[in-house]
C-alpha positions as CSV (number, residue, x, y, z in Angstrom):
1,M,98.2,81.2,97.0
2,K,101.7,80.3,96.0
3,I,102.9,76.9,97.1
4,K,106.3,75.4,96.5
5,K,106.2,73.6,93.1
6,D,105.7,69.9,93.4
7,L,105.5,69.8,97.2
8,R,105.2,66.1,98.2
9,V,102.5,65.7,100.8
10,L,101.6,62.7,102.9
11,L,97.9,63.2,103.9
12,V,96.6,60.9,106.6
13,D,93.0,60.8,107.6
14,D,90.7,58.0,108.5
15,D,87.6,59.8,107.2
16,L,87.9,59.0,103.5
17,A,85.5,61.6,102.2
18,I,87.3,64.4,104.0
19,M,90.7,63.0,102.9
20,Q,89.6,63.0,99.3
21,L,88.4,66.7,99.5
22,Q,91.7,67.7,101.1
23,A,93.7,65.8,98.5
24,A,91.8,67.5,95.7
25,A,92.4,71.0,97.1
26,L,96.1,70.3,97.5
27,T,96.4,68.8,94.0
28,V,94.7,71.9,92.5
29,V,97.4,74.2,94.0
30,G,100.2,72.0,92.6
31,C,101.0,69.5,95.4
32,S,101.8,65.8,94.8
33,V,99.6,64.1,97.3
34,F,99.9,60.6,98.7
35,T,96.9,59.6,100.9
36,A,96.9,57.1,103.7
37,A,93.7,56.0,105.4
38,G,95.4,55.7,108.8
39,P,98.6,55.7,110.8
40,I,99.7,52.1,109.9
41,E,99.3,52.8,106.2
42,A,101.3,56.1,106.6
43,L,104.1,54.4,108.5
44,N,104.3,51.6,105.8
45,A,104.5,54.2,103.0
46,I,107.4,56.1,104.7
47,A,109.2,52.8,105.4
48,A,108.8,51.5,101.9
49,A,109.6,54.8,100.1
50,G,112.5,56.0,102.1
51,R,112.9,59.0,104.3
52,R,113.0,61.7,101.5
53,M,109.7,60.8,99.8
54,F,107.7,63.5,101.4
55,D,108.3,67.2,102.2
56,I,105.4,67.6,104.6
57,A,102.8,65.4,106.4
58,V,99.3,66.6,107.2
59,L,97.8,64.4,109.9
60,D,94.4,64.1,111.3
61,Y,94.4,64.0,115.1
62,Q,91.7,61.5,116.0
63,M,92.4,58.2,114.3
64,P,92.2,54.5,115.3
65,V,95.4,52.7,116.5
66,M,97.2,56.0,117.3
67,N,96.4,59.7,117.2
68,G,98.1,62.2,114.9
69,S,100.4,63.3,117.7
70,L,101.8,59.8,118.2
71,L,102.0,59.3,114.5
72,A,104.0,62.6,114.3
73,S,106.5,61.3,116.8
74,C,106.9,58.1,114.8
75,L,107.4,60.0,111.5
76,R,110.0,62.2,113.1
77,L,112.0,59.2,114.1
78,M,111.9,58.0,110.5
79,N,112.6,61.5,109.0
80,S,113.7,64.3,111.3
81,D,113.4,66.9,108.4
82,L,109.7,66.1,107.7
83,K,107.4,69.1,108.4
84,I,104.3,68.0,110.2
85,I,100.9,69.7,110.5
86,L,98.1,68.4,112.7
87,Y,94.9,69.1,110.8
88,S,91.9,68.3,112.9
89,G,88.4,69.1,113.8
90,S,89.4,68.6,117.5
91,V,89.8,71.9,119.3
92,D,90.8,70.4,122.7
93,I,94.1,68.8,121.8
94,P,96.6,68.9,124.7
95,Q,99.4,71.4,124.1
96,S,101.9,68.6,124.6
97,D,100.4,66.8,121.6
98,V,100.3,70.0,119.5
99,A,104.0,70.5,120.3
100,R,105.0,67.3,118.4
101,A,104.0,69.0,115.1
102,D,105.3,72.1,113.4
103,A,101.8,73.6,113.2
104,Y,98.2,72.9,114.1
105,V,95.3,73.9,111.8
106,C,91.7,73.4,112.7
107,K,89.7,71.8,109.9
108,S,87.0,74.4,110.3
109,E,89.4,77.0,109.1
110,G,89.3,75.4,105.7
111,P,91.8,74.5,103.1
112,H,93.1,78.0,102.6
113,K,94.5,78.1,106.1
114,L,96.0,74.7,105.6
115,I,97.7,75.7,102.3
116,N,98.9,79.0,103.8
117,T,100.4,77.1,106.8
118,M,102.1,74.6,104.4
119,T,103.5,77.5,102.4
120,S,105.0,79.1,105.5
121,L,106.6,75.8,106.7
122,T,108.2,75.0,103.3
123,S,109.3,78.4,102.1
């Protein structure tokens, strides 16, 4: 897999074990990964770091406070150029929620599918 060198990824998931595995896989292929354990932490990171800190956001769908789709909408307001992937175990996400992201990848498809999707969005 060839991924854009030093791709800056915001990875948001409230399941810490899964987030750590995702972060490790993305780091192995050359991404710089910032993890956030939920939507509020992700919004604070973007607000503190500025709009160009990240190239792409990978968001879990089912999280406390707000789902990944609502978080995607908030992130778009802060940085309209940010590429967003909903990466979730949920298979019954409403199409209107999926449409707020650039892509949807089911976690069961594994990290290869996620990395391939990231590559296609950032090429």
